[in-house]
C-alpha positions in Angstrom: 35.1 77.2 65.5 38.5 76.2 64.2 39.0 79.7 62.7 38.2 81.3 66.0 40.7 79.0 67.8 43.4 80.0 65.2 42.6 83.7 65.6 42.9 83.4 69.4 46.1 81.4 69.2 47.5 84.0 66.7 46.5 86.9 69.0 48.1 85.2 72.0 51.3 84.6 70.1 51.4 88.2 68.8 50.9 89.5 72.4 53.5 87.2 73.7 56.0 88.2 71.1 55.3 91.9 71.8 55.9 91.4 75.6 59.1 89.4 75.0 60.4 92.1 72.5 59.8 94.9 75.1 61.5 92.8 77.8 64.5 92.2 75.6 64.8 96.0 74.8 64.6 96.8 78.5 67.3 94.3 79.3 69.5 95.5 76.4 69.2 99.1 77.7 70.1 97.9 81.2 73.1 96.0 79.9 74.3 99.1 78.0 74.1 101.2 81.2 76.0 98.6 83.1 78.7 98.5 80.4 79.0 102.3 80.5 79.4 102.2 84.3 82.1 99.5 84.0 84.0 101.7 81.5 83.7 104.7 83.9 85.0 102.6 86.8 87.9 101.3 84.7 88.8 104.9 83.9 88.6 105.9 87.5 90.7 102.9 88.5 93.3 103.8 86.0 93.5 107.4 87.4 93.7 106.0 91.0 96.5 103.6 90.0 98.5 106.5 88.5 98.0 108.6 91.6 99.0 105.7 93.8 102.2 105.2 91.8 103.0 108.9 92.1 102.3 109.0 95.8 104.4 105.9 96.5 107.4 107.1 94.5 110.5 106.4 96.8 112.2 109.7 95.7 109.1 111.7 96.6 108.7 109.9 100.0 112.4 110.5 100.7 112.0 114.2 99.9 108.9 114.6 102.0 110.4 112.7 105.0 113.5 114.9 104.9 111.5 118.1 104.6 108.7 117.4 107.1 109.9 114.7 109.5 113.5 115.5 109.4 114.2 111.8 109.0 117.6 110.6 108.0 118.8 107.2 106.8 119.7 104.6 109.5 123.3 104.2 110.4 124.7 100.7 110.8 125.3 101.2 114.6 121.6 101.9 115.1 120.7 98.3 114.1 121.1 95.7 116.9 120.2 92.1 117.2 117.2 90.8 119.2 119.6 89.3 121.8 121.0 92.7 122.6 117.7 94.0 124.0 117.8 94.2 127.8 114.9 92.2 129.2 113.7 92.4 132.7 114.2 89.1 134.5 110.9 87.3 135.4 110.0 86.8 139.1 110.2 83.3 140.5 106.5 82.6 140.1 106.6 83.5 136.4 109.3 81.1 135.4 109.5 80.4 131.7 108.2 83.8 130.7 110.2 86.8 129.5 108.8 90.2 130.3 109.6 92.8 127.8 107.9 95.7 129.5 109.4 97.5 132.5 105.9 98.2 133.8 104.8 96.7 137.1 103.3 93.2 136.9 99.5 93.0 137.5 98.7 91.4 140.8 95.6 89.1 140.8 
């Protein structure tokens, strides 16, 4: 009887080890695939960073803006302070508010 119990225990242990070994192999393959995807994403990110640096080059943007938008640098007289903006005076019922728009006020 003891021999039969030992044989059953040994068979159960062998089966358990086989299942665990296959599970570990499966997980290792999955980990390898994930690591390969991480490396591919890192390469793609490196390429995207290089493209972003090229696209945001100030000299390139200046050239494109002068060629396509006919933009020119600001002159000093084009810059004014906030206090120089002509605001429309608020009606008496709206005291305390400054209207920036010249559109008609909405009547409720």
